[in-house]
C-alpha positions as a printed Julia matrix, in Angstrom:
408×3 Matrix{Float64}:
  18.83  -38.07   -9.85
  16.3   -37.03   -8.01
  17.79  -33.83   -7.86
  18.38  -33.89  -11.29
  15.16  -34.04  -12.7
  13.8   -31.58   -9.38
  16.28  -28.67  -11.73
  15.37  -30.39  -15.08
  11.58  -29.28  -14.45
  12.59  -26.23  -12.26
  14.7   -25.17  -15.46
  12.07  -26.21  -17.87
   9.2   -24.22  -16.14
  11.66  -20.85  -16.29
  12.21  -21.47  -20.05
   8.65  -21.62  -20.79
   8.02  -18.45  -18.68
   6.35  -15.59  -20.82
   5.59  -12.17  -21.13
   2.0   -10.61  -20.61
   1.87   -7.45  -21.31
  -1.2    -4.98  -19.64
  -3.16   -1.91  -21.18
  -6.22   -0.69  -21.68
  -5.51   -0.79  -25.83
  -4.3    -4.75  -24.7
  -5.79   -7.68  -24.32
  -5.44   -8.12  -20.81
  -7.27   -4.15  -19.33
  -6.64   -5.47  -15.71
  -3.2    -6.51  -13.55
  -6.24   -9.2   -11.95
  -6.85  -10.57  -15.11
  -3.36  -10.94  -16.03
  -2.67  -12.99  -12.77
  -5.45  -15.07  -13.32
  -4.3   -15.71  -16.76
  -1.04  -15.92  -15.93
   1.41  -19.39  -15.24
   4.03  -20.2   -12.7
   7.01  -17.92  -13.07
   5.06  -15.21  -15.94
   6.13  -11.52  -16.4
   3.0    -9.08  -15.94
   4.24   -6.28  -18.35
   1.58   -3.41  -17.1
   2.21   -0.26  -18.94
   1.79    3.31  -18.37
  -1.94    3.97  -17.1
  -4.18    3.82  -14.26
  -5.56    1.2   -13.27
  -8.49    1.23  -10.46
  -8.18   -1.74   -8.81
  -7.88   -3.63   -5.23
  -7.52   -7.04   -3.5
  -5.46   -8.06   -6.17
  -4.45  -11.9    -5.2
  -1.12  -13.46   -6.47
  -1.65  -16.92   -5.68
   1.44  -17.87   -7.81
   4.99  -17.66   -8.19
   4.84  -14.25  -10.51
   6.69  -10.78  -11.67
   4.41   -7.78  -11.77
   6.78   -5.82  -13.5
   5.52   -1.95  -14.18
   6.35    0.18  -17.14
   6.55    3.66  -16.72
   5.25    3.49  -13.24
   1.73    2.7   -13.63
  -0.79    3.47  -11.25
  -2.89    1.15   -9.06
  -5.69    3.35   -7.79
  -7.2     1.51   -5.23
 -10.28    3.9    -4.21
  -9.39    3.83   -0.8
 -11.58    0.42   -1.09
  -9.18   -1.98    1.14
  -5.68   -3.9     0.46
  -4.07   -3.4    -3.04
  -1.87   -6.31   -3.55
  -1.4    -9.53   -1.29
   0.94  -11.88   -1.86
   0.72  -15.08   -0.76
   3.46  -17.35   -2.59
   6.66  -17.42   -2.88
   9.26  -16.47   -5.07
   6.79  -13.13   -6.65
   8.82   -9.84   -7.81
   6.85   -6.37   -7.45
   8.64   -4.26   -9.78
   8.52   -0.54  -10.52
   4.36    0.45   -9.76
   2.22    3.73   -8.41
   0.5     2.46   -5.8
  -2.09    4.62   -4.32
  -5.17    4.7    -2.24
  -5.06    2.21    0.21
  -8.2     2.13    2.16
  -8.53    3.26    6.1
  -9.71    0.25    8.89
  -9.97    0.73   12.7
 -10.31   -3.18   12.66
  -8.01   -4.34    9.45
  -4.23   -3.85    9.14
  -4.92   -2.77    4.9
  -1.6    -2.24    3.44
  -0.85   -1.42   -0.46
   0.64   -4.78   -0.75
   0.9    -7.2     1.79
   3.41  -10.23    1.54
   1.56  -13.4     3.74
   4.05  -16.93    4.39
   5.84  -16.46    1.85
   9.46  -16.85    0.76
  12.46  -15.63   -1.63
  10.37  -13.07   -2.69
  11.29   -8.88   -3.76
  10.04   -5.49   -3.83
  11.62   -3.14   -5.48
  11.95    0.48   -6.61
   7.71    0.83   -6.06
   6.24    4.23   -5.12
   3.43    4.28   -2.37
   0.95    7.19   -1.28
  -2.38    7.68    0.84
  -1.38    4.88    2.44
  -2.58    3.15    5.47
  -0.01    1.03    6.08
   2.43    0.25    3.48
   4.43   -2.75    2.47
   3.13   -5.17    5.69
   5.67   -8.52    5.76
   3.6   -10.73    7.81
   5.92  -14.4     8.41
   7.41  -14.09    5.3
  11.03  -14.59    5.66
  14.39  -14.89    2.82
  12.98  -11.62    1.21
  14.16   -8.59    0.36
  12.32   -4.83    0.1
  14.7    -2.33   -1.86
  15.02    0.99   -2.69
  10.48    2.49   -2.47
   9.42    5.2    -1.79
   6.77    5.61    0.97
   4.68    8.61    1.22
   1.88    9.2     3.91
  -0.24   11.98    5.08
  -1.0    10.4     8.8
  -2.08   13.07   11.07
  -3.26   11.24   13.91
  -1.63    8.21   15.49
  -4.36    6.02   16.06
  -6.28    5.87   12.28
  -2.36    6.1    10.61
  -0.56    2.71    9.85
   3.27    1.87    9.36
   5.69    2.38    6.67
   7.31   -0.89    6.43
   6.21   -3.64    9.38
   7.67   -6.69    9.8
   5.74   -9.26   11.58
   7.7   -13.22   12.32
   9.67  -12.23    9.36
  13.52  -13.67    9.45
  16.56  -13.38    7.02
  14.69  -10.07    5.17
  17.0    -7.25    3.75
  14.99   -3.7     3.98
  17.3    -1.4     2.15
  17.83    1.96    0.45
  13.61    3.1     1.47
  12.89    6.68    1.82
   9.43    6.67    4.05
   8.31    9.61    5.48
   4.86   10.82    6.75
   4.01    7.52    8.74
   3.47    6.58   12.08
   6.57    4.08   12.1
   8.87    3.94    9.56
   9.71    0.81    9.59
   8.19   -1.74   12.01
   9.86   -4.61   13.44
   8.04   -7.11   15.95
   8.9   -11.3    16.51
  11.54  -10.38   13.31
  14.81  -11.96   13.64
  18.19  -11.87   11.64
  16.46   -8.19    9.79
  19.21   -6.21    8.12
  18.02   -2.56    7.58
  20.56   -0.07    5.08
  21.33    3.11    4.0
  17.0     4.39    4.22
  15.78    7.28    5.39
  13.33    7.8     7.53
  12.15   11.26    8.56
   9.24   13.63    9.59
   6.73   10.41   11.08
   4.89   10.69   13.72
   6.0     7.92   16.71
   9.35    6.19   15.54
  11.97    6.23   12.4
  12.43    2.92   13.17
  10.97    0.98   16.07
  12.23   -2.95   17.54
  10.48   -4.58   19.56
  10.76   -8.2    20.33
  13.71   -8.82   17.05
  17.16  -10.29   18.22
  20.15  -10.38   15.69
  19.19   -7.54   13.75
  22.06   -5.52   12.09
  20.59   -1.51   11.09
  23.35    0.75    9.53
  24.3     4.08    7.12
  20.45    5.08    7.8
  19.05    8.53    8.49
  16.62    9.91   11.13
  14.81   13.12   10.93
  12.23   14.9    12.73
  10.58   12.2    13.46
   8.22   12.03   17.28
  11.29   10.46   17.84
  14.31    8.58   16.01
  14.67    4.74   17.01
  12.68    2.49   20.01
  14.51   -0.67   20.48
  13.01   -2.34   22.81
  12.47   -5.86   24.66
  15.63   -7.27   21.5
  18.67   -9.25   21.64
  22.2    -8.54   20.38
  21.25   -5.52   17.55
  24.06   -4.27   16.37
  23.47   -0.42   15.27
  26.26    1.48   13.26
  27.12    4.28   11.18
  24.03    5.82   11.51
  22.42    9.68   11.87
  19.83   10.7    14.3
  19.34   14.26   14.02
  16.31   16.63   14.76
  14.65   14.42   16.97
  12.65   17.35   19.41
   9.88   17.44   21.9
   8.94   16.65   25.29
   9.75   13.37   25.47
  11.71   12.94   22.65
  15.24   10.91   21.43
  17.03    9.93   18.8
  17.15    6.04   20.7
  15.27    4.68   23.13
  17.07    1.52   24.21
  14.71   -0.52   26.87
  15.12   -3.99   28.05
  18.21   -4.56   25.44
  21.13   -6.9    26.45
  24.71   -7.69   24.48
  24.72   -4.24   21.72
  27.07   -2.98   19.58
  26.8     0.75   18.96
  28.86    2.39   16.97
  30.07    4.57   14.56
  26.46    6.85   14.97
  26.07   10.65   15.34
  23.65   12.55   17.69
  23.32   15.71   16.32
  20.49   18.16   17.76
  17.69   15.73   19.39
  16.04   15.94   23.03
  17.88   13.24   24.59
  20.62   11.26   21.88
  20.12    7.82   24.07
  17.22    7.04   26.33
  18.78    4.26   28.6
  16.63    1.93   30.22
  17.43   -1.87   31.57
  19.91   -2.48   29.1
  22.99   -4.19   29.78
  26.85   -5.52   28.35
  26.11   -2.66   25.35
  29.14   -1.39   23.94
  29.02    2.58   22.81
  32.21    3.43   20.54
  33.13    5.96   18.1
  29.92    7.54   18.36
  29.08   11.81   18.21
  26.74   13.04   20.57
  26.26   16.63   18.74
  24.4    19.9    20.66
  21.36   17.88   21.82
  19.67   18.31   25.01
  20.93   15.16   26.61
  23.0    13.08   24.94
  22.71    9.96   27.51
  19.83   10.2    29.79
  20.37    7.0    31.88
  16.78    6.16   33.55
  17.91    2.88   35.84
  18.39   -0.6    36.0
  21.76   -0.6    33.38
  24.88   -2.66   34.25
  27.87   -3.33   32.91
  27.62   -0.89   29.59
  30.87    0.48   28.21
  32.02    3.66   26.61
  35.04    4.59   24.89
  36.15    7.07   22.89
  32.77    8.96   21.51
  32.97   12.92   21.12
  30.33   14.81   23.18
  30.55   18.06   21.94
  28.41   20.89   23.12
  25.36   19.06   24.42
  23.68   20.53   27.42
  24.23   17.88   29.74
  26.49   14.84   28.38
  25.54   11.98   30.88
  22.1    11.88   32.87
  21.49    9.7    35.44
  18.76    9.1    38.55
  20.97    7.22   41.3
  24.29    7.19   42.92
  24.76    3.72   41.88
  27.33    3.05   38.77
  28.55   -0.05   37.24
  29.13    1.22   33.67
  32.67    2.47   32.4
  33.63    5.64   30.35
  37.07    6.19   29.11
  38.81    7.41   26.59
  35.9     9.81   25.6
  36.04   13.48   24.32
  34.19   15.87   26.45
  34.04   19.2    24.65
  33.52   20.92   28.42
  36.45   19.12   30.0
  38.92   22.04   31.22
  42.2    20.3    32.28
  45.02   19.69   31.11
  47.73   17.4    30.04
  51.01   18.23   31.27
  53.18   15.12   29.69
  51.45   15.41   26.02
  49.99   12.01   25.81
  46.76   13.27   24.64
  45.14   12.34   27.94
  44.03   14.91   30.28
  45.69   14.54   34.09
  42.64   15.46   35.26
  39.81   12.63   35.93
  36.25   14.14   34.33
  32.72   14.21   35.25
  30.21   14.08   33.19
  27.19   14.48   35.39
  25.98   17.57   36.47
  24.35   18.18   39.64
  21.91   20.2    37.75
  20.68   17.32   35.73
  20.12   15.9    39.03
  18.09   18.16   39.81
  16.33   18.66   36.48
  15.74   15.48   36.58
  13.69   15.41   39.81
  12.28   19.3    39.58
  11.9    19.82   35.65
  10.43   23.12   36.08
  14.29   24.36   37.06
  15.72   24.35   32.97
  14.63   27.39   33.11
  18.09   28.0    35.09
  19.92   26.12   33.04
  22.56   28.99   32.36
  22.61   30.84   35.73
  25.83   31.45   37.86
  24.07   29.79   40.65
  23.81   26.35   38.96
  27.79   27.11   37.83
  28.71   27.37   41.64
  26.14   23.92   42.78
  27.47   21.79   39.64
  31.14   23.17   40.55
  30.82   22.34   44.15
  29.0    18.36   43.35
  32.38   17.76   41.51
  34.3    18.38   43.83
  32.63   16.62   46.88
  30.0    14.33   44.77
  26.92   13.79   47.02
  23.79   13.26   44.72
  25.91   11.8    41.63
  27.91    8.83   41.83
  31.05    9.13   43.11
  32.63    6.63   40.64
  31.17    7.84   37.64
  34.02    8.97   35.58
  36.44    9.27   33.09
  39.68    8.82   33.95
  41.59    9.13   30.62
  38.84   12.29   28.91
  40.81   12.77   25.18
  42.18   15.91   24.67
  41.24   16.23   20.9
  38.4    14.59   19.11
  38.49   11.05   18.06
  37.99   10.8    13.96
């Protein structure tokens, strides 16, 4: 009976909700005035126009619905919209000119300690932070476009930031020109799908201390570095594209202190380093494509019980780089474009094991300047000698079943 009464009250409140038009010729001319006048679950219909407002506080369940993308101009004064209520929707707004501060993380839209929120079809430009979720769970950030103009890391913010926010879906957003495209810290069970994060100063996507997250079918292109996953567990990384993340310290993906992850069906193409791995264990790498990278996979140490199976290594300068003579990882049934072995029994598997670690990659790790000798005959000779009798590279690091054809 008690639950029936609660349902009746909620349903009655929803039916009594009204729509409040906001425009220069309407009774209500400012968004902030509309919020103050509105009752729970009302809709503010914001007509096309420019509204010069900031510090708009949404402290009740509301829908802010833009008609033909009205502009909310913060005039560089500070934060523009702050949500502190459950059940808030922001839809169809064009928000510009967030204030920049060295002491406060001003955002175009900030959600604080709220549940069941939806931010969609929003365009953000001339921003500091874009969408900032703070201790806010069970929400969705969908189909937004965030365009920053960041020049330096120290005075720029992130496009979409989650801090202590769980069970959030970040889907079909475009983020570019900010510090980190998407940033997660202490945020678990987050799903990041179908986003494009490009031309950002630091990372396209950045994880810190976040567990049980999934990111699939995203594109990370031409960032300072593609994706950094750090100090996290049980992350699934499936079907993403990491492309043209170039630079002296750039990579498609950085893994640091990561355990029990799944990395499958991804494409790493034309990055300085495809995957840079350090202190990461029990990770399954399957069905990934490494194409024309400087280093496809660079292992820096303390990486154990990882498995690389059915991946394609195509035309990379170095397929695998190792800085240790110890190996506890498995490479099996991968395709290597540099493999020159034969398959006499025609079973699709090379009869000669393949050693993917070149001596020259070991030398370059020790003395980076030697990279200028990459295509020299001398380097080919010492690489051949190392394959015959490994001295500096792990003697048990080899693919005993190299595939003769690419994995489709």
